[in-house]
C-alpha positions, 0 to 999 in steps of 0.5 A: 537481688537488687531492692523491692519493686516498690519502693521502701516496701518490701513485699513477702512473697519476692523475699521468699522466692528469692530466698528459696532461688539463691538456696537452689544456686547454692546447692545447685553448685554444691553438688557439681562435684557429685553431679556424675554419680548419676541417679537421682543426683541427676534429677535433682540437677537437672530440676534445679536447672530447668528453673533456678537461673531462668526464674532468678534472670525473670525476677531479676528483670522485674527488680532492674525496672527502676533502674533502666528507667530512672532519670537520669540513669542510675549509671552506678548500679552498672558500674557497681555490677563490673566491680563486682564481677571482677571482685568474685572472678579474683577472689575464686581465683585466689581460693584456687591458688591457695588450694593449689589447683593451679588455676590459669591466669591469661586472657582467657581467664578475664574473656571467658567465664562459665563458673558462678560470676557470669550472672554478675556480668549479664545483670550489667549488660541486660540492664545497659541494653534494657536501657539503650531499647527502652522506647522500642516496642516491647513485645517486638523486642520480646520476639526478636530476642527470643528468636536471636537467642533461638538463632545465635546456638548456630554460630559456633563461637559465640559461647563463653567468651565475653559470656555472649551466648548466656547475654543473649539466651536470657535476656528474653527472660530478663525483659519479660520481668521488665515488661511484667507489672509485679502487682499483676504478676502476683495476682494472677500468681497468687489465684487458688486456683493457680496455686493449686493446678500449680502445686499438681503440675510441680508434683508431677513435673517431678515425678516425671525427672524421676523415671525419665532422668535418664532420657532427657538429662541432656535437656541440662546442657540446653537450661545453661544457655552457654551451649553452641548447638553442635555440642548436643551432636550431630543428630540433635544439631538441626534441632537445637533452636526446637530444643532451645524453645521447648526449654523456654517454655519447660522453664516458663512452667515451672518457674511459674509453679514454683512461684506461685506456691511460694509463701505469701506471709513473711518467714522470719530466717526465709524472707531476711535471706531473701533480702541479702541474697547478693552477699550470698552470689558473692561469696558461696562459690569460693566458700564451696570451693574452699571444702571441696579442696579440703579433706571434708570435701574428699571425705563426702565424696565417699559417702553414699551418693543417696547421702550427698543429697541431703548432707549437702543440702543441709549444708547449703541452708547453713551456708546460706544463712551464714553468708546473709549476716551482717559482716558480708554485707560489710565487705561488699559496701564499698563495691556496691556504693562506691559512688557514696564512698567517693561523694563524701570524700569529695564533701571532706 
């Protein structure tokens, strides 16, 4: 959710990938109130969780490279993310308060985050950590951070508080993106044989989920990255690290396959939305909450579960495009460019 790896040059595949991923984020959050209906809803939810945030974070690592390695360090990027995190927290709170959902406002509200804003704070921390360790051996960092992520699930108090679990669990994916050269990634992903194998793999993965969703749906809680292993139950607790390692493998395989089959050419609306992922992410949850708490949300809940998925997907498409429009850019401008505003005031 930032600038292209090459300065002043957009690469269609990255924009298309980001557009697809932000649509999946909106779609996944829009489905959340109806996920307990089971069946195909569980299948779609598990498919989304298997790749959408892991791949987003991997791509974020690629795009953060210029910020992490900048001289002097571009601290204003981190500050902007922190400001955006606070903005999202309070606007979501206001929407819930307006619709009489009685959200709690206390220290826990400020320190815990299970909802959408977590990604923004995680990005700020990941950039700072990667900056601090940028001179260390990258392979060693990747191995140590992965082992730490596997072990942290056994520490029961590391969960949503300060988003510490997700910071640790998703850091290896972010750092992997930071390590890799974007041009070489695209070179491999665009090879015809890789694209064919990716399409076959994705088809097989989807078919597997359709037939075996009930048996593997609990893996959803491993993919989220914020659940200590004890929450998986006494039978799975000893195998928590292996489950997380397995889910890393699934996320890398599914995410890589999706990245491979993403179109390389500019697609007008899709590529455009890929350049506007930050405002889409920043505002979609508030609108979804407003719709969910309204009569529209109640009406949708009464639909046949098989109809909810196409209806919600269509609405997610429309919402994604709506939030890519200029007015939402303007609202975020003071947050993401606060340093420019201060410079202008200083000059005047």
